[in-house]
C-alpha positions in Angstrom: 66.2 -11.9 34.3 62.5 -11.9 35.0 62.3 -8.1 34.1 64.1 -8.7 30.7 61.7 -11.6 30.0 58.7 -9.4 30.8 60.0 -6.5 28.6 60.6 -8.9 25.7 57.1 -10.3 26.0 55.5 -6.8 26.0 57.6 -5.9 22.9 56.4 -9.0 21.1 52.8 -8.2 22.0 53.0 -4.7 20.7 54.5 -5.9 17.4 51.7 -8.5 17.3 49.0 -5.9 17.9 50.5 -3.6 15.2 50.7 -6.5 12.7 47.1 -7.6 13.5 45.7 -4.1 13.0 47.6 -3.7 9.7 46.4 -7.0 8.4 42.8 -6.6 9.4 40.8 -5.6 6.3 37.7 -3.4 6.5 34.4 -5.4 6.3 33.0 -5.4 2.8 29.7 -6.8 1.4 29.5 -7.8 -2.2 25.9 -8.2 -3.4 24.9 -11.2 -5.5 21.6 -12.0 -7.3 20.7 -14.2 -4.4 21.1 -11.3 -2.0 18.7 -9.2 -4.0 16.2 -12.1 -4.0 16.5 -12.5 -0.3 16.1 -8.8 0.3 12.8 -8.9 -1.7 11.6 -11.7 0.4 12.5 -9.7 3.6 10.7 -6.6 2.2 7.6 -8.7 1.5 7.6 -10.1 5.0 7.9 -6.6 6.5 5.1 -5.3 4.2 2.8 -8.2 5.2 3.9 -8.2 8.9 4.7 -11.9 9.1 5.8 -15.0 7.3 2.4 -16.6 6.9 0.8 -13.4 5.7 3.5 -13.0 3.0 3.3 -16.6 1.6 0.6 -15.9 -1.0 2.5 -12.9 -2.4 5.8 -14.8 -2.5 4.4 -18.2 -3.5 6.5 -19.8 -0.7 5.7 -21.7 2.4 6.3 -20.1 5.8 9.1 -22.6 6.4 10.9 -21.6 3.2 10.5 -17.9 4.0 11.9 -18.5 7.5 14.9 -20.2 5.9 15.5 -17.3 3.5 15.3 -14.8 6.4 17.8 -16.9 8.4 20.1 -17.0 5.4 19.9 -13.2 5.1 20.6 -12.8 8.8 23.7 -15.0 8.4 24.9 -12.9 5.5 24.5 -9.6 7.3 25.6 -11.0 10.7 22.6 -9.4 12.5 19.2 -10.5 13.6 16.6 -8.8 11.5 13.3 -9.7 13.2 11.7 -11.5 16.1 9.3 -14.2 15.3 7.4 -16.6 17.5 4.3 -16.8 19.7 4.5 -13.0 20.4 4.2 -12.3 16.7 6.4 -10.6 14.1 8.5 -7.5 14.8 11.6 -5.9 13.4 14.7 -5.5 15.6 16.4 -2.1 15.6 18.9 -3.5 13.1 16.1 -4.9 11.0 14.4 -1.4 10.8 17.6 0.2 9.5 18.2 -2.6 7.0 14.5 -2.5 5.9 14.8 1.3 5.2 18.1 0.8 3.4 16.7 -2.0 1.3 13.7 0.1 0.3 16.1 2.7 -1.0 18.4 0.1 -2.7 15.6 -1.7 -4.5 14.0 1.5 -5.6 17.4 2.7 -7.0 17.7 -0.6 -8.9 14.3 -0.1 -10.4 15.1 3.5 -11.3 18.4 2.4 -12.8 16.6 -0.2 -14.9 14.2 2.4 -16.2 17.1 4.8 -17.0 18.8 2.1 -19.1 15.6 1.5 -20.9 15.2 5.2 -21.5 18.7 5.4 -23.0 17.8 2.5 -25.3 14.6 4.3 -26.3 12.4 1.8 -24.4 10.0 1.9 -21.4 11.3 -0.7 -18.9 11.6 -1.2 -15.2 8.8 -1.4 -12.6 5.9 0.8 -11.7 3.9 0.5 -8.5 0.3 1.6 -8.7 -1.9 1.7 -5.6 -5.7 2.0 -5.6 -8.7 1.6 -3.2 -10.9 -1.4 -3.5 -14.3 -1.7 -5.3 -13.0 -0.2 -8.5 -13.9 -3.1 -10.8 -17.6 -2.5 -10.7 -17.3 1.2 -11.8 -17.9 1.0 -15.5 -17.5 4.8 -15.9 -13.9 4.6 -14.6 -12.3 2.1 -16.9 -9.1 1.3 -15.0 -8.8 -1.9 -17.0 -8.8 -0.1 -20.3 -6.1 2.3 -19.0 -3.9 -0.6 -18.0 -4.5 -2.3 -21.3 -3.4 0.9 -23.1 -0.3 1.2 -20.9 0.7 -2.4 -21.6 0.4 -1.8 -25.3 2.9 1.1 -25.2 5.1 -0.4 -22.5 5.0 -4.2 -22.7 8.4 -4.6 -21.0 7.4 -2.7 -17.8 6.5 -4.8 -14.8 3.3 -3.4 -13.2 2.6 -3.9 -9.5 -1.0 -3.1 -8.6 -2.0 -3.1 -4.9 -5.2 -2.4 -3.1 -5.0 -0.5 0.2 -6.8 2.1 2.4 -6.5 5.8 1.4 -4.3 6.4 4.4 -1.9 3.6 3.5 -1.9 4.6 -0.1 -0.8 8.2 0.7 1.9 6.9 3.1 3.3 4.5 0.5 3.3 7.3 -2.1 5.2 9.6 0.2 7.8 7.0 1.2 8.4 5.8 -2.4 6.7 2.4 -2.3 4.1 3.5 -4.8 4.8 5.6 -8.0 1.1 6.5 -8.5 -2.1 6.2 -6.4 -5.8 6.6 -7.1 -7.4 8.0 -3.9 -10.5 9.8 -2.6 -8.5 11.7 0.0 -9.0 15.4 -0.4 -6.1 16.7 1.8 -3.2 16.2 -0.6 0.4 16.5 0.8 2.4 19.5 -0.4 5.0 17.2 -2.0 2.3 15.4 -4.0 0.8 16.5 -7.4 -2.9 15.5 -7.7 -5.1 15.3 -10.8 -8.8 14.9 -10.7 -9.8 11.7 -12.4 -13.6 11.1 -11.8 -16.4 11.5 -9.3 -18.2 8.5 -7.7 -21.8 8.6 -6.5 -22.2 7.5 -2.9 -25.6 6.5 -1.4 -26.8 5.5 2.0 -27.9 1.9 2.5 -29.3 -0.5 5.1 -29.3 -4.3 4.9 -32.2 -6.8 4.9 -33.2 -7.3 8.5 -32.7 -3.6 9.4 -35.7 -1.9 10.9 -35.7 0.7 8.1 -35.5 -1.9 5.3 -39.2 -2.3 4.8 -40.1 1.4 5.3 -37.7 3.4 3.1 -40.4 6.0 2.2 -40.9 7.0 5.9 -37.2 7.7 6.5 -35.8 11.1 7.2 -32.3 12.4 8.1 -33.5 12.7 11.7 -34.6 9.1 11.7 -31.4 7.6 10.3 -29.3 9.6 12.8 -30.8 7.4 15.6 -29.4 4.2 14.2 -25.9 2.7 14.4 -23.7 3.8 11.6 -20.7 2.2 9.9 -18.4 4.8 8.5 -15.0 5.1 6.8 -12.0 5.7 9.0 -10.6 8.5 6.8 -13.9 10.4 7.0 -14.6 10.1 10.7 -13.6 13.7 11.6 -14.8 15.5 8.5 -17.6 18.1 8.2 -19.6 16.7 5.3 -23.0 15.1 5.6 -21.3 11.7 5.3 -19.3 12.4 8.5 -21.6 14.1 10.9 -25.1 13.5 12.3 -24.6 9.7 12.5 -24.2 7.4 15.5 -20.7 5.9 14.7 -20.6 2.3 15.9 -18.3 0.7 13.4 -15.7 1.7 10.9 -13.4 0.4 8.2 -11.3 1.6 5.3 -12.5 -0.9 2.7 -15.8 -1.1 0.8 -16.1 -4.9 1.0 -15.8 -4.7 4.8 -18.4 -1.9 4.8 -20.8 -4.0 2.7 -20.5 -6.8 5.2 -21.4 -4.5 8.1 -24.4 -3.1 6.2 -25.6 -6.6 5.1 -25.6 -7.6 8.8 -28.7 -5.5 9.2 -27.2 -3.7 12.2 -25.6 -0.7 10.6 -26.4 2.0 8.0 -23.6 3.1 5.7 -22.6 4.8 2.5 -21.4 2.7 -0.5 -20.5 3.6 -4.1 -23.8 3.2 -6.1 -22.1 1.0 -8.7 -20.7 -1.3 -6.0 -24.0 -1.6 -4.1 -26.2 -2.1 -7.2 -25.9 -5.9 -7.2 -26.8 -6.1 -3.5 -29.9 -4.0 -4.1 -30.9 -6.0 -7.2 -30.7 -9.2 -5.0 -32.8 -7.7 -2.3 -30.0 -7.7 0.2 -29.8 -3.9 0.6 -32.1 -0.9 0.5 -31.1 2.6 -0.6 -32.3 5.2 1.9 -32.9 8.9 1.2 -31.7 8.9 -2.4 -32.3 12.7 -2.8 -31.2 13.9 0.7 -28.3 11.5 1.5 -26.4 11.2 -1.7 -23.1 12.8 -2.5 -20.1 12.5 -4.9 -16.6 11.6 -4.0 -13.8 13.0 -6.0 -11.0 10.6 -6.9 -7.5 11.9 -7.7 -4.5 10.4 -9.4 -1.5 11.4 -7.3 2.2 11.2 -7.8 5.2 12.8 -6.1 6.3 16.1 -7.7 9.8 14.8 -8.1 8.7 11.6 -9.9 11.1 10.9 -12.7 10.2 7.3 -13.6 9.3 7.5 -17.3 7.2 4.4 -17.2 5.3 5.8 -14.2 4.7 9.0 -16.1 3.5 7.1 -19.1 1.0 5.2 -17.0 -0.1 8.5 -15.5 -0.9 9.7 -19.0 -2.9 6.6 -19.8 -4.9 6.9 -16.6 -5.7 10.6 -17.2 -6.7 9.9 -20.9 -9.0 7.1 -19.9 -10.5 8.3 -16.6 -10.2 12.1 -16.4 -13.4 14.2 -17.1 -12.0 15.6 -20.3 -11.6 12.0 -21.6 -15.2 11.1 -21.0 
């Protein structure tokens, strides 16, 4: 009797397992507009490496951002990031979803541009990256190029971001930027560069530096004895700007470099147009204008496989406004 009862129980369990497997539906995820909005919040947090750092870009408080990320985690059923006293970091699942989200949002932007193209319009989004200290360069009218682009493509959303040359190149290669303006000479094989303009670079010291009051007595040998603040992407080059100096500080941004020079403790190169106001106010002194001046070549770069019509249109506007043949 016990044996028959056991066999009946096992039979019932087998039927239950078969029924349960047959009735179980594969997991599906249907995107809603809210999901896209939450993904963009997540991408901004990753880009800025934290909730607080992303609040200005998003226009949201850290608490609201935290709630959005928690909602997204609940939707996906995984933990996307670690946050707390140890700082912000992505989980392995968060890394995979971040990469997938980059591809998804880029595809959505490309689709929007394609629809606009079919309708005979320039639409969608274009991401332009550039280095800092561009606004004082009157010979490189970036503002005029943007104004021209907006005239011919008023429906395109233009994102302009400032970053170091290294970060700009990485963002171009991974698709976060459509176009970049960069002084980096070593262009990746998958990137198509176009010379835009050259920028005069001069050597400066700040008020309070030992050489500030005696610029006429300075030589290349003399300046090599003093602490130098250089650019991270030029540290291992072979140009005058890279060698022969006592590297004691470095940065990728001109505003940070200006602060180091103004401290009176470092020498450093700056774009002449950017340093001009500091010199006029007596806060900096140009050293060796004939022996320690060089020109940086700035390039417009895009990926060779770029097909975004709006990005290509912006490229044409930049070339027409900034390239040597346009001046």
